[in-house]
N, C-alpha and C positions, 0 to 999 in steps of 0.2 A: 402089318404082321400079326399072327395070332400066337398068343402063349396060352400055356394051360397053368391056372392058379387053383390049387385045392379042388381039382376035377372040374373047374369052369373054362370053357374055351373064351379067351377076352381079346378082342382086338384092340391093338394099341398104334399109335402114332409113331413116327422117328423121333419125336421130342418127350415121350411119355417118360416121366421119373417112376422110380418105384414107389414112392407115395403115393402118386395118382393112381398107379396100378392097383394099390393095396385098397384105396377108396373104390375103385371100379369094381374090386371082388368083395366089397362089404368086409374088410378085414379091419381088426384093432390096429390103431395108429402105433401101438406098442410092438406089433409083429414084427419080426424081420424076415425077408423073402430070402430063401435059400434055393440053391439049383446044385446038381451035380457038373463040376465042370473038368477040365482035363486033369487037375491035381486033386480031386476029391470034392467035398462039398465046399461050395462058395457061398456068400451071401452079398445081398445088394444094399448100399447105404439109401436112405429116403431120398437124396437128391442125384442117385446115379441114374443116367439114361439107360433104359431097359436094354435097347436095341444095340447098345455098345458092349454089353456083356453076355447077352444069350441070342441064340438062334431061333428062328420061328419054330413053333412046336414045342420048344422047350417046357418041361414041367417044372413049376416054382412050387414050393411050399413054404407055408408061413410058419414059423417058429416063435414062440412066446419069449420075450426078453425080460427077465428080472433085473432089478436095480444092480445086484451083486453076482449073478449068474448068467453066462452066456446060455442063450437059448433055454433059460429056466432051469437049468440043471441043478442039482444039488451036490 
C-alpha cells in the first residue's frame, strides 16, 4: 500500500508501524502523524499498525508534539 506523508509517496507493508513510517519519511521521532478520519482529525501512536487505521493513498501530516501541548499549540 502507498500512503502520502508530507507530500512523499511512501510504500508500506501490512505490518508497518507509525514509528517505522516516520523513519521512512525522515521525520522527527517526536512528531505525531495525523490524518483526516470520519470524525475529524485523528492521530497515530508510534506502535499503531498504519494499515489498520488508514486506506491506501491517505495523506498523513506530521505535527510537532511539545511536552505540555498537544501538536505544539500554545
